[in-house]
C-alpha positions in Angstrom: 0.3 14.1 0.2 2.5 16.0 -1.8 2.1 17.3 -4.8 4.8 16.0 -6.9 5.5 12.3 -5.5 9.7 11.4 -4.8 9.0 8.3 -7.1 7.1 7.4 -10.0 7.3 3.8 -8.7 3.3 2.3 -7.4 5.4 0.1 -5.0 8.1 -1.1 -3.8 8.3 -5.1 -3.1 11.3 -4.8 -0.9 12.6 -1.8 1.0 16.2 -2.0 1.2 17.6 1.7 2.6 16.7 4.7 4.4 16.3 5.7 0.8 13.3 3.4 -0.1 11.9 4.1 2.7 11.9 8.0 2.3 11.2 7.9 -1.2 7.3 6.4 -0.9 6.2 7.1 2.6 4.4 10.1 3.7 4.5 12.1 6.8 0.9 13.7 8.4 1.3 16.7 11.4 5.2 17.6 9.7 7.1 19.8 12.0 4.9 18.8 15.0 5.4 15.9 18.0 2.7 13.8 16.4 5.1 13.2 12.6 5.8 10.0 12.1 6.6 9.3 7.9 5.0 6.0 7.6 3.8 3.2 4.3 1.3 1.0 3.8 2.2 -2.7 2.4 -0.2 -5.3 0.8 0.7 -9.1 0.8 -0.3 -10.8 -2.1 -1.3 -14.6 -0.9 -1.8 -15.9 -4.9 2.1 -15.0 -5.1 3.4 -17.3 -2.5 3.1 -13.7 -0.1 4.8 -11.2 -2.3 4.8 -7.7 -0.3 4.1 -5.1 -1.7 5.3 -1.7 -0.3 3.0 0.4 -2.0 4.6 4.5 -2.7 2.4 6.3 -0.1 2.5 9.8 -1.7 0.8 8.4 -5.0 -2.5 6.2 -2.7 -4.1 7.3 -0.5 -6.1 4.3 0.4 -4.7 1.0 -0.5 -7.6 0.0 -2.6 -6.1 2.5 -4.7 -3.0 1.1 -5.3 -4.7 -2.7 -5.6 -7.1 -0.4 -8.5 -4.2 0.0 -10.1 -2.0 -3.0 -9.7 -5.5 -4.6 -10.8 -5.6 -7.5 -7.9 -8.8 -5.7 -6.4 -11.4 -8.4 -8.1 -9.2 -10.9 -5.7 -9.5 -9.0 -3.0 -13.3 -8.4 -3.6 -14.1 -12.4 -4.7 -12.3 -13.4 -1.4 -13.9 -11.3 0.8 -17.6 -12.4 -0.9 -16.1 -16.1 -0.3 -15.4 -15.5 3.6 -18.8 -13.5 4.0 -20.6 -16.7 2.2 -18.6 -19.2 4.4 -19.9 -17.2 7.6 -23.9 -16.8 6.3 -23.6 -21.0 5.9 
């Protein structure tokens, strides 16, 4: 990951241009045949399926973004609920 992200935003709610994508994408194995720019996304089902395209230059994992976005508790609670349903 770059030491200084191209964008200071945590996420975008839509990507409308190559510049938008490039500002939040990261690339592993640069300058090799395996080089592939990519980003992560999260779907907030409690907010009518709002999509967040995560700034992958700032956050290495989905959970890191969720902690900052203060939604990790929702995800943890949903997983616990699913586990309980399967255990019964």
